[in-house]
C-alpha positions as a LaTeX table, in Angstrom:
\begin{tabular}{lrrr}
\hline
Residue & $x$ (\AA) & $y$ (\AA) & $z$ (\AA) \\
\hline
Met1 & $-0.02$ & 32.21 & $-18.07$ \\
Val2 & 3.58 & 33.16 & $-19.12$ \\
Trp3 & 2.22 & 36.65 & $-19.87$ \\
Leu4 & 0.68 & 36.83 & $-16.51$ \\
Thr5 & 3.94 & 36.16 & $-14.87$ \\
Ser6 & 5.41 & 38.89 & $-17.11$ \\
Phe7 & 2.95 & 41.46 & $-15.54$ \\
Thr8 & 2.77 & 40.29 & $-11.94$ \\
Leu9 & 6.50 & 39.76 & $-11.61$ \\
Ser10 & 7.80 & 42.40 & $-13.95$ \\
Val11 & 9.70 & 39.75 & $-16.11$ \\
Pro12 & 10.09 & 40.36 & $-19.78$ \\
Val13 & 8.60 & 37.53 & $-21.89$ \\
Asp14 & 11.42 & 35.78 & $-23.68$ \\
Ser15 & 10.11 & 34.81 & $-27.17$ \\
Asn16 & 12.29 & 31.61 & $-27.32$ \\
Leu17 & 10.72 & 30.26 & $-24.09$ \\
Ala18 & 7.18 & 31.24 & $-24.96$ \\
Leu19 & 7.35 & 29.45 & $-28.32$ \\
Phe20 & 8.96 & 26.63 & $-26.95$ \\
Leu21 & 6.29 & 26.14 & $-24.38$ \\
Phe22 & 3.58 & 26.71 & $-27.03$ \\
Phe23 & 4.79 & 23.98 & $-29.08$ \\
Gly24 & 6.01 & 21.85 & $-26.31$ \\
Thr25 & 2.53 & 21.80 & $-24.89$ \\
Ile26 & 1.17 & 20.54 & $-28.21$ \\
Ala27 & 3.72 & 17.70 & $-28.52$ \\
Ser28 & 3.51 & 16.68 & $-24.83$ \\
Tyr29 & $-0.27$ & 16.93 & $-24.61$ \\
Asn30 & $-0.70$ & 14.55 & $-27.65$ \\
Phe31 & 1.78 & 12.32 & $-26.27$ \\
Val32 & 0.03 & 11.84 & $-22.97$ \\
Lys33 & $-3.40$ & 11.62 & $-24.59$ \\
Tyr34 & $-2.52$ & 9.26 & $-27.58$ \\
Gly35 & 0.79 & 7.84 & $-27.02$ \\
Leu36 & 0.48 & 5.84 & $-23.87$ \\
Glu37 & 1.45 & 2.92 & $-25.86$ \\
Ala38 & 4.42 & 3.55 & $-27.97$ \\
Glu39 & 3.66 & 1.24 & $-30.73$ \\
Lys40 & 0.15 & 2.63 & $-31.08$ \\
Tyr41 & 1.59 & 6.10 & $-31.34$ \\
Ile42 & 4.14 & 4.94 & $-34.14$ \\
Leu43 & 2.16 & 2.58 & $-36.18$ \\
Leu44 & $-1.25$ & 4.06 & $-36.84$ \\
Ala45 & $-3.85$ & 3.18 & $-39.34$ \\
Asn46 & $-6.59$ & 5.70 & $-38.36$ \\
Arg47 & $-6.28$ & 8.79 & $-40.59$ \\
Tyr48 & $-7.52$ & 11.12 & $-37.69$ \\
His49 & $-4.74$ & 9.85 & $-35.47$ \\
Lys50 & $-2.12$ & 10.15 & $-38.21$ \\
Asn51 & $-2.88$ & 13.75 & $-38.70$ \\
Ile52 & $-2.57$ & 14.38 & $-34.90$ \\
Gln53 & 0.70 & 12.56 & $-35.11$ \\
Phe54 & 1.86 & 14.49 & $-37.98$ \\
Phe55 & 1.09 & 17.81 & $-36.25$ \\
Ser56 & 2.78 & 16.62 & $-33.09$ \\
Phe57 & 5.98 & 15.77 & $-35.05$ \\
Val58 & 5.92 & 19.13 & $-36.62$ \\
Ala59 & 5.43 & 20.85 & $-33.15$ \\
Leu60 & 8.40 & 18.90 & $-31.93$ \\
Val61 & 10.61 & 20.14 & $-34.63$ \\
Phe62 & 9.97 & 23.73 & $-33.46$ \\
Val63 & 10.44 & 22.57 & $-29.89$ \\
Val64 & 14.00 & 21.51 & $-30.78$ \\
Tyr65 & 14.59 & 24.75 & $-32.73$ \\
Tyr66 & 13.53 & 26.99 & $-29.91$ \\
Ala67 & 15.20 & 24.87 & $-27.22$ \\
Phe68 & 18.51 & 26.27 & $-28.32$ \\
Gly69 & 17.49 & 29.54 & $-27.24$ \\
Leu70 & 17.12 & 28.42 & $-23.62$ \\
Asn71 & 19.83 & 28.95 & $-20.69$ \\
Lys72 & 21.34 & 26.50 & $-18.34$ \\
Glu73 & 18.97 & 27.24 & $-15.38$ \\
Thr74 & 15.86 & 26.97 & $-17.57$ \\
Trp75 & 17.13 & 23.66 & $-19.01$ \\
Glu76 & 17.76 & 22.22 & $-15.50$ \\
Thr77 & 14.16 & 23.09 & $-14.19$ \\
Leu78 & 12.75 & 22.05 & $-17.76$ \\
Ile79 & 14.37 & 18.49 & $-17.41$ \\
Val80 & 12.65 & 18.05 & $-14.13$ \\
Leu81 & 9.35 & 19.09 & $-15.30$ \\
Ser82 & 9.74 & 16.98 & $-18.35$ \\
Ile83 & 10.45 & 13.87 & $-16.49$ \\
Ile84 & 7.26 & 14.52 & $-14.31$ \\
Thr85 & 5.31 & 14.92 & $-17.59$ \\
Gly86 & 6.82 & 11.56 & $-18.77$ \\
Leu87 & 6.12 & 9.77 & $-15.63$ \\
Tyr88 & 2.50 & 11.01 & $-15.89$ \\
Ala89 & 1.88 & 8.77 & $-18.91$ \\
Ile90 & 4.64 & 6.07 & $-18.83$ \\
Pro91 & 4.33 & 3.05 & $-16.57$ \\
Val92 & 6.97 & 2.98 & $-13.77$ \\
Leu93 & 5.32 & 1.51 & $-10.65$ \\
Pro94 & 4.65 & $-2.13$ & $-10.23$ \\
His95 & 1.00 & $-1.59$ & $-8.93$ \\
Ala96 & 0.12 & 1.34 & $-11.09$ \\
Lys97 & 0.05 & 1.93 & $-14.85$ \\
Asn98 & 1.49 & 5.42 & $-14.36$ \\
Leu99 & 1.49 & 8.38 & $-11.97$ \\
Arg100 & $-1.74$ & 9.47 & $-13.65$ \\
Ser101 & $-3.45$ & 6.29 & $-12.37$ \\
Leu102 & $-2.35$ & 6.83 & $-8.68$ \\
Ser103 & $-5.18$ & 7.93 & $-6.52$ \\
Gly104 & $-5.69$ & 11.79 & $-6.59$ \\
Phe105 & $-2.30$ & 12.33 & $-8.14$ \\
Lys106 & $-3.35$ & 13.37 & $-11.58$ \\
Ile107 & $-4.28$ & 17.10 & $-10.94$ \\
Ile108 & $-1.34$ & 17.49 & $-8.76$ \\
Ile109 & 1.06 & 16.69 & $-11.36$ \\
Val110 & $-0.69$ & 18.88 & $-13.92$ \\
Ala111 & $-0.52$ & 21.73 & $-11.39$ \\
Ile112 & 3.09 & 21.14 & $-10.60$ \\
Val113 & 4.01 & 21.15 & $-14.17$ \\
Trp114 & 1.90 & 24.33 & $-15.15$ \\
Ser115 & 3.13 & 26.30 & $-12.32$ \\
Gly116 & 6.81 & 25.41 & $-12.78$ \\
Ala117 & 6.45 & 26.03 & $-16.79$ \\
Thr118 & 4.58 & 29.35 & $-16.38$ \\
Val119 & 6.27 & 30.96 & $-13.27$ \\
Leu120 & 9.68 & 29.53 & $-12.71$ \\
Leu121 & 10.85 & 28.99 & $-16.36$ \\
Pro122 & 10.10 & 32.70 & $-17.44$ \\
Val123 & 12.06 & 34.04 & $-14.21$ \\
Leu124 & 15.18 & 31.60 & $-14.81$ \\
Gln125 & 15.20 & 32.42 & $-18.45$ \\
Asn126 & 15.53 & 36.06 & $-17.64$ \\
Gly127 & 18.33 & 35.34 & $-15.09$ \\
Glu128 & 16.22 & 36.29 & $-12.22$ \\
Leu129 & 16.71 & 35.04 & $-8.78$ \\
Ile130 & 13.91 & 33.05 & $-7.12$ \\
Ser131 & 12.50 & 35.79 & $-4.74$ \\
Trp132 & 9.89 & 35.44 & $-2.26$ \\
Asp133 & 7.30 & 36.97 & $-4.61$ \\
Val134 & 8.28 & 34.23 & $-7.25$ \\
Val135 & 7.71 & 31.59 & $-4.42$ \\
Val136 & 4.23 & 33.14 & $-3.54$ \\
Glu137 & 3.24 & 33.45 & $-7.30$ \\
Ser138 & 4.24 & 29.84 & $-7.98$ \\
Val139 & 2.11 & 28.44 & $-5.07$ \\
Gln140 & $-0.84$ & 30.64 & $-6.29$ \\
Arg141 & $-0.45$ & 29.33 & $-9.80$ \\
Leu142 & $-0.25$ & 25.84 & $-8.49$ \\
Leu143 & $-3.39$ & 26.26 & $-6.48$ \\
Met144 & $-5.25$ & 28.08 & $-9.25$ \\
Val145 & $-4.63$ & 25.28 & $-11.58$ \\
Leu146 & $-6.01$ & 22.71 & $-9.07$ \\
Ala147 & $-8.99$ & 24.79 & $-8.52$ \\
Leu148 & $-9.53$ & 25.20 & $-12.25$ \\
Met149 & $-9.54$ & 21.51 & $-12.86$ \\
Leu150 & $-12.19$ & 20.65 & $-10.23$ \\
Pro151 & $-15.21$ & 21.64 & $-12.61$ \\
Phe152 & $-13.50$ & 19.12 & $-15.18$ \\
Glu153 & $-13.12$ & 16.50 & $-12.55$ \\
Ile154 & $-16.96$ & 16.96 & $-11.53$ \\
Arg155 & $-17.92$ & 16.79 & $-15.23$ \\
Asp156 & $-15.87$ & 13.70 & $-15.91$ \\
Leu157 & $-17.56$ & 11.76 & $-13.10$ \\
Arg158 & $-19.72$ & 10.21 & $-15.72$ \\
Tyr159 & $-16.67$ & 8.90 & $-17.83$ \\
Asp160 & $-13.81$ & 8.34 & $-15.42$ \\
Pro161 & $-13.17$ & 4.70 & $-14.35$ \\
Pro162 & $-13.55$ & 4.02 & $-10.64$ \\
Glu163 & $-9.94$ & 3.08 & $-10.23$ \\
Leu164 & $-8.83$ & 6.58 & $-10.97$ \\
Asn165 & $-10.24$ & 7.72 & $-7.62$ \\
Thr166 & $-10.57$ & 11.38 & $-8.42$ \\
Ile167 & $-11.52$ & 14.02 & $-5.89$ \\
Pro168 & $-15.09$ & 13.79 & $-6.77$ \\
Gln169 & $-15.14$ & 10.08 & $-6.75$ \\
Arg170 & $-13.53$ & 10.02 & $-3.43$ \\
Phe171 & $-15.11$ & 12.83 & $-1.57$ \\
Gly172 & $-18.47$ & 13.53 & $-3.52$ \\
Ile173 & $-19.44$ & 16.59 & $-5.57$ \\
Asn174 & $-20.37$ & 18.90 & $-2.58$ \\
Asn175 & $-16.99$ & 18.11 & $-0.55$ \\
Thr176 & $-15.10$ & 18.80 & $-3.92$ \\
Lys177 & $-16.75$ & 22.13 & $-4.12$ \\
Leu178 & $-15.85$ & 22.75 & $-0.47$ \\
Ile179 & $-12.20$ & 22.03 & $-1.46$ \\
Gly180 & $-12.50$ & 24.54 & $-4.17$ \\
Val181 & $-13.81$ & 27.13 & $-1.93$ \\
Val182 & $-10.70$ & 26.54 & 0.45 \\
Leu183 & $-8.26$ & 26.58 & $-2.51$ \\
Val184 & $-9.70$ & 30.08 & $-3.84$ \\
Leu185 & $-9.68$ & 31.53 & $-0.42$ \\
Ile186 & $-5.99$ & 30.54 & 0.15 \\
Ile187 & $-5.09$ & 31.84 & $-3.21$ \\
Met188 & $-6.63$ & 35.26 & $-2.49$ \\
Leu189 & $-5.01$ & 35.40 & 1.01 \\
Leu190 & $-1.45$ & 34.58 & $-0.56$ \\
Thr191 & $-1.81$ & 37.71 & $-2.73$ \\
Phe192 & $-1.32$ & 39.90 & 0.47 \\
Leu193 & 1.98 & 38.07 & 1.36 \\
Lys194 & 3.84 & 39.49 & $-1.53$ \\
Asp195 & 6.55 & 42.12 & $-1.08$ \\
Asn196 & 5.74 & 44.10 & $-4.15$ \\
Leu197 & 2.04 & 44.32 & $-4.53$ \\
Val198 & 0.08 & 46.90 & $-6.53$ \\
Asn199 & $-3.62$ & 47.63 & $-6.20$ \\
Ser200 & $-4.33$ & 46.34 & $-9.75$ \\
Glu201 & $-3.17$ & 42.93 & $-8.84$ \\
Ile202 & $-5.46$ & 42.89 & $-5.86$ \\
Val203 & $-8.53$ & 44.03 & $-7.91$ \\
Val204 & $-7.94$ & 41.48 & $-10.75$ \\
Lys205 & $-7.16$ & 38.56 & $-8.52$ \\
Thr206 & $-10.25$ & 39.34 & $-6.42$ \\
Phe207 & $-12.41$ & 39.23 & $-9.51$ \\
Ile208 & $-10.82$ & 36.13 & $-11.02$ \\
Cys209 & $-11.26$ & 34.27 & $-7.54$ \\
Leu210 & $-14.78$ & 35.19 & $-7.29$ \\
Thr211 & $-15.57$ & 34.18 & $-10.88$ \\
Leu212 & $-13.67$ & 30.93 & $-10.43$ \\
Leu213 & $-15.62$ & 30.33 & $-7.14$ \\
Met214 & $-18.95$ & 30.65 & $-8.95$ \\
Ala215 & $-17.80$ & 28.45 & $-11.78$ \\
Ile216 & $-16.72$ & 25.63 & $-9.06$ \\
Leu217 & $-20.02$ & 26.13 & $-7.05$ \\
Asn218 & $-22.12$ & 25.83 & $-10.30$ \\
Ser219 & $-20.32$ & 22.80 & $-11.48$ \\
Asn220 & $-22.39$ & 19.38 & $-11.76$ \\
Lys221 & $-21.78$ & 16.26 & $-13.77$ \\
Asn222 & $-24.75$ & 17.14 & $-16.03$ \\
Lys223 & $-23.61$ & 20.44 & $-17.24$ \\
Ser224 & $-23.18$ & 21.28 & $-20.92$ \\
Lys225 & $-19.87$ & 20.04 & $-22.28$ \\
Tyr226 & $-19.19$ & 23.67 & $-23.02$ \\
Tyr227 & $-19.32$ & 24.83 & $-19.48$ \\
Ala228 & $-15.92$ & 23.44 & $-18.50$ \\
Ser229 & $-14.40$ & 23.15 & $-22.06$ \\
Phe230 & $-15.21$ & 26.76 & $-22.88$ \\
Trp231 & $-16.29$ & 28.89 & $-20.00$ \\
Val232 & $-13.94$ & 27.61 & $-17.24$ \\
Glu233 & $-11.19$ & 27.13 & $-19.86$ \\
Ala234 & $-11.58$ & 30.66 & $-20.68$ \\
Leu235 & $-10.88$ & 32.00 & $-17.38$ \\
Pro236 & $-6.96$ & 32.41 & $-17.71$ \\
Ile237 & $-7.58$ & 34.31 & $-20.97$ \\
Leu238 & $-9.98$ & 36.66 & $-19.05$ \\
Trp239 & $-7.36$ & 37.03 & $-16.20$ \\
Leu240 & $-4.59$ & 37.85 & $-18.66$ \\
Met241 & $-7.01$ & 40.47 & $-20.47$ \\
Leu242 & $-7.91$ & 42.05 & $-17.19$ \\
Thr243 & $-4.19$ & 42.04 & $-15.89$ \\
Trp244 & $-3.15$ & 43.57 & $-19.27$ \\
Leu245 & $-5.90$ & 46.56 & $-19.14$ \\
Thr246 & $-5.22$ & 47.26 & $-15.41$ \\
Phe247 & $-1.32$ & 47.05 & $-15.67$ \\
Glu248 & $-1.36$ & 49.07 & $-18.93$ \\
Gly249 & $-3.47$ & 51.69 & $-17.02$ \\
Cys250 & $-1.05$ & 52.05 & $-14.32$ \\
\hline
\end{tabular}
């Protein structure tokens, strides 16, 4: 998605930021998934989790190394995103384990962090101003992540505890799909609000939006685990490939 920002906003990809985000994603994801309780994250007996812990610490070393190549504006935004990521897992509220456990808040937090990290950070790292097109792209990216997560939310209906109160738990599968349709429609319409818009971007986003729409409408809780974890997960990669091919062709 950092590369997508590079193509759509004509922003060079900063290698320090790209590698920082790559290794930072590994470390933060493993912390959120396995480190909800600090003592269990540090004192481990299970070999499998020890390997994950070691891999996470190695990634963290690279995070620190590449962090020195980031500018002040990037750091200021990164601190905000890091706090949001931390609050996602760390208990801070008296009646909720963490922000992740708040009703319907989980995917919004994820979308905010993804949008900020893959749109705002590349722009700020290159010393660019936050233009109208950057705002539009940020909102599109946020909505795209929300839409991409809906098939996962539907798939996890069988496993999520009722207290999570996810979108499918709250509104049902059919209404969740309807929400997905609305999100995809808004994403597409926002494209035409950009000041600098090329035909290739319209073509690619139309194709990706239609593909995402089919993925959402075909989702159900009994689908193969590869449906969401492979096919839906691969949509951003397909998006990048098509963008690269069309923009290179221009």
